[in-house]
C-alpha positions as CSV (number, residue, x, y, z in Angstrom):
1,X,12.8,-21.0,31.1
2,X,15.1,-20.5,29.0
3,X,17.6,-23.6,28.3
4,X,20.7,-23.9,26.1
5,X,20.8,-27.0,24.0
6,X,23.0,-28.8,21.6
7,X,21.5,-27.1,18.8
8,X,21.8,-23.6,20.5
9,X,25.1,-23.8,22.5
10,X,26.4,-21.3,24.6
11,X,30.4,-21.0,24.3
12,X,33.1,-19.9,26.7
13,X,33.9,-17.1,24.4
14,X,30.5,-15.6,24.6
15,X,30.6,-15.4,28.2
16,X,33.8,-13.3,28.3
17,X,32.5,-11.1,25.6
18,X,29.5,-10.5,27.8
19,X,31.2,-9.8,31.0
20,X,30.6,-13.2,32.3
21,X,26.7,-12.6,32.5
22,X,25.2,-16.0,33.6
23,X,21.6,-15.1,33.0
24,X,20.2,-16.5,29.6
25,X,18.9,-13.1,28.1
26,X,22.1,-12.0,26.1
27,X,22.3,-15.6,24.7
28,X,19.1,-16.9,24.2
29,X,17.2,-13.8,22.6
30,X,18.6,-13.3,19.1
31,X,21.2,-10.7,20.4
32,X,24.2,-12.3,20.7
33,X,23.4,-13.8,17.0
34,X,22.7,-10.2,15.9
35,X,25.7,-8.4,17.5
36,X,28.0,-11.4,15.6
37,X,26.2,-10.8,12.5
38,X,26.9,-7.0,12.7
39,X,30.4,-7.8,13.3
40,X,30.9,-8.9,9.8
41,X,29.9,-5.7,8.2
42,X,32.5,-3.6,7.1
43,X,31.7,-0.8,8.8
44,X,30.0,-0.1,12.5
45,X,30.2,2.5,14.9
46,X,29.5,2.5,18.9
47,X,26.2,3.9,19.5
48,X,27.6,6.5,22.1
49,X,30.0,8.0,19.5
50,X,27.0,8.9,17.3
51,X,25.7,11.1,19.7
52,X,26.7,14.9,20.6
53,X,29.9,14.8,22.4
54,X,29.3,11.2,23.0
55,X,27.1,12.1,26.0
56,X,23.5,11.8,24.0
57,X,22.3,8.5,25.8
58,X,20.5,9.6,29.0
59,X,17.6,9.7,31.1
60,X,16.0,12.5,33.4
61,X,16.5,11.4,36.7
62,X,13.7,11.1,39.1
63,X,11.6,14.2,38.9
64,X,9.8,16.5,41.4
65,X,6.2,15.8,39.6
66,X,3.7,18.4,40.3
67,X,0.5,17.8,38.1
68,X,-1.7,20.4,36.6
69,X,-4.9,20.8,34.6
70,X,-4.9,24.1,32.8
71,X,-2.6,23.7,29.6
72,X,-1.3,27.5,30.2
73,X,0.6,26.4,33.4
74,X,1.7,22.8,32.1
75,X,3.6,20.5,29.6
76,X,2.5,17.3,27.9
77,X,4.0,14.7,29.8
78,X,5.1,11.0,28.5
79,X,5.0,7.8,30.7
80,X,7.0,4.8,29.7
81,X,3.6,3.2,28.1
82,X,2.6,6.8,26.4
83,X,5.4,6.9,24.2
84,X,3.9,3.9,22.1
85,X,0.6,5.7,21.7
86,X,-1.1,6.9,18.5
87,X,-2.8,10.1,19.8
88,X,-1.1,12.1,22.4
89,X,-4.4,14.4,23.1
90,X,-5.0,12.9,26.4
91,X,-1.4,13.3,27.9
92,X,-1.4,14.4,31.3
93,X,0.0,17.6,32.2
94,X,3.2,18.0,34.3
95,X,3.8,21.7,35.8
96,X,6.2,23.7,33.8
97,X,8.0,24.5,37.4
98,X,8.7,20.7,37.2
99,X,10.5,21.3,33.9
100,X,12.2,24.4,34.9
101,X,13.6,22.4,37.8
102,X,14.8,19.4,35.8
103,X,15.2,20.5,31.9
104,X,16.3,16.9,31.1
105,X,12.8,15.8,31.1
106,X,12.5,17.7,28.1
107,X,12.4,16.2,24.8
108,X,13.2,17.1,21.3
109,X,11.9,16.1,17.6
110,X,14.3,13.2,15.9
111,X,15.4,11.8,19.0
112,X,15.0,8.0,19.9
113,X,13.2,7.2,22.7
114,X,13.4,3.9,24.4
115,X,11.9,2.4,27.6
116,X,14.1,1.4,30.4
117,X,12.2,0.0,33.2
118,X,9.6,-2.7,33.5
119,X,8.7,-3.4,29.9
120,X,12.5,-2.5,28.5
121,X,13.1,-1.8,24.9
122,X,10.0,-0.3,23.5
123,X,11.3,2.1,21.0
124,X,9.7,5.1,19.5
125,X,10.5,8.4,17.5
126,X,9.9,11.7,18.7
127,X,7.8,13.1,15.7
128,X,7.7,17.2,15.2
129,X,4.6,17.9,17.1
130,X,5.7,16.7,20.4
131,X,9.1,18.8,20.1
132,X,9.3,19.9,23.5
133,X,7.2,17.6,25.7
134,X,7.9,16.2,28.9
135,X,9.0,12.6,29.2
136,X,9.4,10.4,32.3
137,X,12.7,9.2,33.9
138,X,11.8,5.5,32.7
139,X,12.0,6.3,29.2
140,X,15.9,6.5,27.7
141,X,17.0,9.5,25.0
142,X,19.5,8.6,22.2
143,X,20.1,12.0,20.9
144,X,21.9,11.8,17.4
145,X,24.2,13.9,16.0
146,X,22.7,15.0,13.1
147,X,26.3,15.6,11.1
148,X,27.3,12.2,11.7
149,X,24.2,9.9,11.3
150,X,20.6,10.7,10.2
151,X,18.0,10.6,13.1
152,X,15.5,8.6,11.4
153,X,18.2,5.9,10.1
154,X,19.4,5.3,13.7
155,X,16.0,4.7,14.9
156,X,15.1,2.6,12.2
157,X,18.2,0.4,13.1
158,X,17.2,0.7,17.0
159,X,13.8,-0.4,15.9
160,X,14.9,-3.4,13.8
161,X,15.3,-7.3,14.4
162,X,19.0,-6.3,15.1
163,X,18.4,-3.3,17.4
164,X,15.5,-4.8,19.5
165,X,17.4,-8.0,20.8
166,X,20.5,-6.1,21.7
167,X,18.8,-3.5,23.7
168,X,16.5,-5.7,25.8
169,X,19.3,-8.3,26.5
170,X,21.2,-5.8,28.4
171,X,18.3,-5.5,31.0
172,X,19.0,-6.3,34.7
173,X,16.8,-7.3,37.9
174,X,14.7,-9.9,38.8
175,X,11.0,-8.6,39.2
176,X,11.4,-5.3,37.7
177,X,13.7,-5.2,34.6
178,X,15.7,-2.0,34.2
179,X,18.7,-0.7,31.5
180,X,21.2,2.4,31.8
181,X,22.8,4.4,29.2
182,X,26.2,2.5,29.9
183,X,24.4,-0.6,29.0
184,X,23.5,0.0,25.4
185,X,26.5,2.9,24.7
186,X,28.3,-0.2,23.2
187,X,25.9,-1.1,20.6
188,X,27.3,-1.7,17.3
189,X,25.5,0.5,14.7
190,X,26.0,-0.5,11.1
191,X,26.9,2.3,8.4
192,X,26.2,2.0,4.9
193,X,26.2,4.4,1.8
194,X,24.9,7.9,2.8
195,X,22.2,7.7,0.2
196,X,20.8,4.6,1.4
197,X,20.9,6.0,5.2
198,X,19.4,9.2,3.9
199,X,16.7,7.3,2.0
200,X,15.8,5.5,5.4
201,X,15.9,8.5,7.2
202,X,13.3,10.4,5.0
203,X,10.9,7.6,5.2
204,X,11.0,8.0,8.9
205,X,10.8,11.8,8.5
206,X,7.9,11.5,6.1
207,X,5.9,8.7,8.5
208,X,6.5,11.3,11.7
209,X,5.2,14.3,9.6
210,X,2.0,12.1,8.4
211,X,1.5,11.2,12.2
212,X,1.8,14.4,13.2
213,X,-0.9,15.5,10.7
214,X,-3.1,12.3,12.0
215,X,-3.2,14.2,15.2
216,X,-4.1,17.5,13.8
217,X,-6.5,16.0,11.6
218,X,-8.3,14.2,14.2
219,X,-8.3,17.0,16.8
220,X,-9.5,19.2,14.0
221,X,-12.3,17.3,12.9
222,X,-13.7,17.1,16.6
223,X,-13.2,21.3,16.9
224,X,-14.8,21.6,13.8
225,X,-17.9,19.6,15.0
226,X,-18.7,21.3,17.9
227,X,-17.9,25.0,16.4
228,X,-20.5,24.1,13.7
229,X,-22.9,23.0,16.3
230,X,-22.1,26.2,18.3
231,X,-21.1,24.2,21.2
232,X,-17.6,25.8,21.5
233,X,-17.7,26.1,25.3
234,X,-17.3,22.0,25.1
235,X,-13.9,22.1,23.2
236,X,-11.9,23.2,25.5
237,X,-13.5,21.7,28.6
238,X,-12.0,22.6,32.1
239,X,-13.6,19.5,34.1
240,X,-11.5,19.9,37.2
241,X,-12.3,23.6,37.7
242,X,-16.0,23.1,38.9
243,X,-15.8,19.6,40.5
244,X,-17.3,20.9,43.9
245,X,-20.8,21.3,42.1
246,X,-21.1,17.3,42.0
247,X,-21.0,17.3,45.9
248,X,-24.3,17.3,47.8
249,X,-26.4,17.7,45.0
250,X,-30.3,16.8,44.7
251,X,-31.7,14.8,42.1
252,X,-35.8,14.0,41.9
253,X,-37.7,12.2,39.5
254,X,-35.8,9.0,39.5
255,X,-36.8,5.7,37.9
256,X,-35.6,1.9,37.8
257,X,-33.2,2.7,35.2
258,X,-30.5,3.6,37.8
259,X,-30.2,4.7,41.7
260,X,-26.5,5.4,41.3
261,X,-25.6,9.1,42.2
262,X,-22.8,9.0,39.5
263,X,-25.2,8.7,36.9
264,X,-26.8,12.1,37.7
265,X,-23.2,13.9,37.9
266,X,-24.1,17.6,37.7
267,X,-21.2,18.6,35.7
268,X,-21.8,15.5,33.3
269,X,-25.6,16.5,33.0
270,X,-24.5,20.3,32.1
271,X,-22.6,19.0,29.1
272,X,-25.9,16.8,28.3
273,X,-28.1,19.7,28.4
274,X,-26.3,21.6,26.0
275,X,-26.1,19.0,23.5
276,X,-29.9,18.6,23.8
277,X,-30.2,22.4,23.7
278,X,-29.1,22.0,19.7
279,X,-30.6,19.8,16.9
280,X,-29.7,16.2,17.9
281,X,-30.7,12.6,17.3
282,X,-29.9,9.7,20.0
283,X,-27.1,7.5,19.7
284,X,-29.7,4.3,20.0
285,X,-32.0,6.0,17.1
286,X,-28.5,6.0,14.8
287,X,-27.1,2.7,15.9
288,X,-30.6,0.9,15.2
289,X,-29.8,-1.3,12.3
290,X,-26.1,-1.4,13.3
291,X,-24.6,-1.9,16.3
292,X,-24.6,-0.8,20.1
293,X,-23.4,-3.5,22.0
294,X,-20.2,-5.4,23.6
295,X,-18.0,-7.5,21.5
296,X,-18.4,-11.3,21.2
297,X,-16.9,-13.4,23.9
298,X,-14.9,-16.5,22.2
299,X,-12.6,-18.9,23.2
300,X,-8.9,-18.1,22.4
301,X,-6.6,-21.0,20.9
302,X,-3.2,-19.8,20.2
303,X,-2.1,-19.7,16.6
304,X,1.0,-18.9,14.5
305,X,2.2,-15.6,14.1
306,X,0.6,-15.9,10.3
307,X,-2.3,-13.6,9.2
308,X,-3.2,-16.5,6.8
309,X,-4.2,-18.6,9.5
310,X,-4.4,-16.5,13.0
311,X,-6.1,-13.1,14.1
312,X,-3.9,-10.7,15.9
313,X,-6.0,-10.0,19.0
314,X,-5.8,-6.6,20.5
315,X,-6.8,-5.6,23.8
316,X,-8.1,-2.4,25.5
317,X,-4.4,-1.2,26.3
318,X,-2.9,-1.8,23.1
319,X,-5.4,-0.6,21.1
320,X,-4.5,2.8,21.7
321,X,-1.1,2.1,20.6
322,X,0.6,2.9,17.1
323,X,1.4,-1.0,16.8
324,X,-0.5,-3.5,18.8
325,X,1.7,-6.0,20.0
326,X,0.6,-9.5,21.2
327,X,-1.4,-12.6,21.1
328,X,-2.3,-14.6,18.0
329,X,-5.3,-16.9,18.1
330,X,-6.5,-19.3,15.2
331,X,-8.9,-18.5,13.0
332,X,-9.9,-22.0,12.8
333,X,-11.1,-21.6,16.3
334,X,-12.6,-18.0,16.0
335,X,-15.8,-16.3,14.8
336,X,-15.0,-14.0,12.2
337,X,-17.3,-11.4,14.6
338,X,-14.6,-10.9,16.4
339,X,-13.2,-8.5,13.5
340,X,-14.6,-4.9,13.2
341,X,-16.4,-3.6,10.3
342,X,-15.4,-0.6,8.4
343,X,-15.9,2.7,10.5
344,X,-16.8,1.1,13.8
345,X,-15.9,2.8,16.7
346,X,-14.3,0.6,19.9
347,X,-14.8,1.9,23.4
348,X,-12.9,0.5,26.0
349,X,-16.0,-0.4,28.1
350,X,-14.5,-2.2,31.2
351,X,-12.1,-0.7,34.0
352,X,-11.9,1.7,36.6
353,X,-12.3,5.2,36.8
354,X,-8.6,6.6,37.3
355,X,-7.9,9.9,35.1
356,X,-5.2,8.0,33.2
357,X,-7.1,4.9,32.3
358,X,-8.4,3.9,28.8
359,X,-12.0,3.2,30.4
360,X,-14.6,5.0,28.0
361,X,-11.8,6.4,25.0
362,X,-12.7,5.1,21.8
363,X,-10.5,4.2,18.9
364,X,-11.7,3.8,15.1
365,X,-11.4,0.8,13.0
366,X,-10.7,1.4,9.5
367,X,-8.0,0.3,7.1
368,X,-5.1,-1.6,8.1
369,X,-6.9,-1.9,11.5
370,X,-9.8,-4.1,10.0
371,X,-7.4,-7.3,10.1
372,X,-7.2,-7.2,13.8
373,X,-9.3,-9.0,16.3
374,X,-11.0,-7.2,19.0
375,X,-11.7,-8.4,22.6
376,X,-15.1,-8.6,24.0
377,X,-14.1,-5.8,26.2
378,X,-14.9,-2.8,23.6
379,X,-18.5,-1.6,23.3
380,X,-18.6,-1.8,19.2
381,X,-20.9,1.4,17.9
382,X,-21.7,1.1,14.3
383,X,-24.1,3.5,12.5
384,X,-26.8,2.1,11.2
385,X,-28.2,5.1,9.5
386,X,-25.8,5.9,6.4
387,X,-26.5,9.9,7.2
388,X,-24.4,9.4,10.2
389,X,-21.2,7.8,9.5
390,X,-18.8,6.3,11.7
391,X,-16.3,8.6,11.1
392,X,-18.7,11.6,12.5
393,X,-19.6,9.7,15.3
394,X,-16.0,9.3,16.0
395,X,-15.2,12.6,15.8
396,X,-17.7,13.3,18.3
397,X,-17.2,10.4,20.7
398,X,-13.7,11.1,21.1
399,X,-14.1,14.5,22.7
400,X,-13.2,15.4,26.2
401,X,-16.7,16.2,26.7
402,X,-18.1,12.7,25.4
403,X,-15.2,10.8,27.5
404,X,-17.0,12.7,30.8
405,X,-20.3,11.9,29.7
406,X,-19.5,8.2,29.4
407,X,-17.6,7.9,32.4
408,X,-20.6,9.1,34.2
409,X,-22.8,6.1,32.9
410,X,-20.7,3.8,34.6
411,X,-22.1,1.2,36.3
412,X,-20.6,-2.2,38.3
413,X,-18.5,-2.6,41.0
414,X,-14.6,-2.8,40.8
415,X,-14.6,-3.2,37.4
416,X,-16.8,-0.4,35.8
417,X,-19.1,-0.9,32.7
418,X,-21.2,1.4,30.7
419,X,-24.7,1.4,31.6
420,X,-26.8,-0.3,28.5
421,X,-29.7,2.3,28.8
422,X,-28.2,5.3,29.5
423,X,-25.6,5.2,26.5
424,X,-28.6,4.6,23.8
425,X,-29.7,8.4,25.3
426,X,-26.5,10.0,24.2
427,X,-27.6,13.1,22.0
428,X,-25.4,13.3,19.0
429,X,-25.6,16.9,17.3
430,X,-27.3,16.6,14.0
431,X,-25.7,19.8,11.5
432,X,-26.1,19.7,7.9
433,X,-25.6,16.8,5.6
434,X,-22.3,18.7,3.8
435,X,-21.1,19.7,7.1
436,X,-21.1,15.9,8.6
437,X,-19.4,14.4,5.7
438,X,-17.1,17.3,5.8
439,X,-16.2,15.9,9.2
440,X,-16.2,12.5,8.4
441,X,-13.8,13.2,5.7
442,X,-11.3,14.9,7.8
443,X,-11.4,11.8,9.9
444,X,-10.8,9.5,7.1
445,X,-8.1,11.3,5.6
446,X,-6.3,11.4,9.1
447,X,-6.6,7.5,9.2
448,X,-5.2,7.1,5.8
449,X,-2.3,9.2,6.6
450,X,-1.9,7.2,9.6
451,X,-2.1,3.8,7.6
452,X,0.4,5.3,5.0
453,X,3.2,6.3,8.0
454,X,3.0,2.7,9.0
455,X,3.8,1.7,5.3
456,X,6.8,4.1,5.2
457,X,8.3,2.9,8.5
458,X,7.9,-0.6,7.4
459,X,9.8,0.0,4.4
460,X,12.6,1.5,6.1
461,X,13.2,-1.3,8.1
462,X,12.9,-3.4,5.3
463,X,15.8,-1.3,3.4
464,X,18.0,-1.6,6.6
465,X,17.5,-5.6,7.2
466,X,18.2,-6.0,3.7
467,X,21.2,-4.1,3.5
468,X,22.5,-5.9,6.8
469,X,21.7,-9.3,5.4
470,X,23.4,-8.6,2.2
471,X,26.6,-6.9,3.4
472,X,27.0,-9.6,5.7
473,X,26.8,-12.4,3.5
474,X,29.3,-10.4,1.0
475,X,31.8,-10.5,4.1
């Protein structure tokens, strides 16, 4: 519960300025203080006046959703959670017909995207490689007038510690929170010297380009691996085109390892056969001396948001985001085994079999992500063979083919897990040493670009927030 106190009073004049809202959010979230701070700046402009014709804040409205599986018939579609993802390879496809019926579903590069239902106020920047993708009605679009304000600068303000509280404070509703375009139209946007605004914009644009290169590099490494292994058929895997063969099949030669029909799924068995038709070594052999097991279970004691004394804990869902947001746990009460060693693959290993669930999707721990703690719900895959580096394994395991193979190895009831014995038998293409190193280096380069993008965005925020504080203090 949020309450006012003698140290944090709410004045009658504040109530009038907020339309006599009687809920706590606008007053105790930092939003009102941010607005008052911005009022002391020499120049601000309303958000809606910085969009084309003052009408560039909108959402798509409820569309007719027809889902497809063939890329030639669909457009990649973002949900409100998907806009926070780092890798857009696995987005669902909405039919081109649905987009044609509602063109407002389409987003363009340089727009700011704001979640407006449920978890309100998560903000992303539409980077160049997602231009003309489609996006849910639960995401508000802010279209900058590039003649009046640099798009990257506007996005940086909205993501800042001044913008986010003012956006989230406008939410209404009891169980499920919402905001509408009218609620944020009047947000005061600080204006500074054009040189500073352009510098911030260029940092954001450079970060967006690096993220696009990260995406292209990750996808390219996987395609390179399968092409080099002469397994081109597994690159564009049309999993849903032949689902009928999974019905009514016969399996002989059963052992005590498993009796579950899903573990003998013919479509997955065909992928495994193709992998075994080339030179391979099993995942269990590669990880001998490394790790192929679930993470450590541990007591979680909350700690301060201070990396010197606490770890930031990453769970299965947020592991796939650009930046995880969440709980900090005390280092003094937590084993260092919750960290991941460099080039460890972490596979979401508990969940359900929904098409859009992260269960059996992998992430790659390297660079800045080595400082995070990871929950026990990840399968940790770490090579024990220097000839098969973790980056090479990740290029293989991130593929759609391996996602389907891992799913076929499910075991358990409501919450699925990945069968301990079956996962050790996964065949990994050998290739030549130069091929493996080339593919691994492509992944490493992609993740270095991702870390560099984070640093550029952080620098942009630092420049904006310093300018706000310096100019407000001078007034």
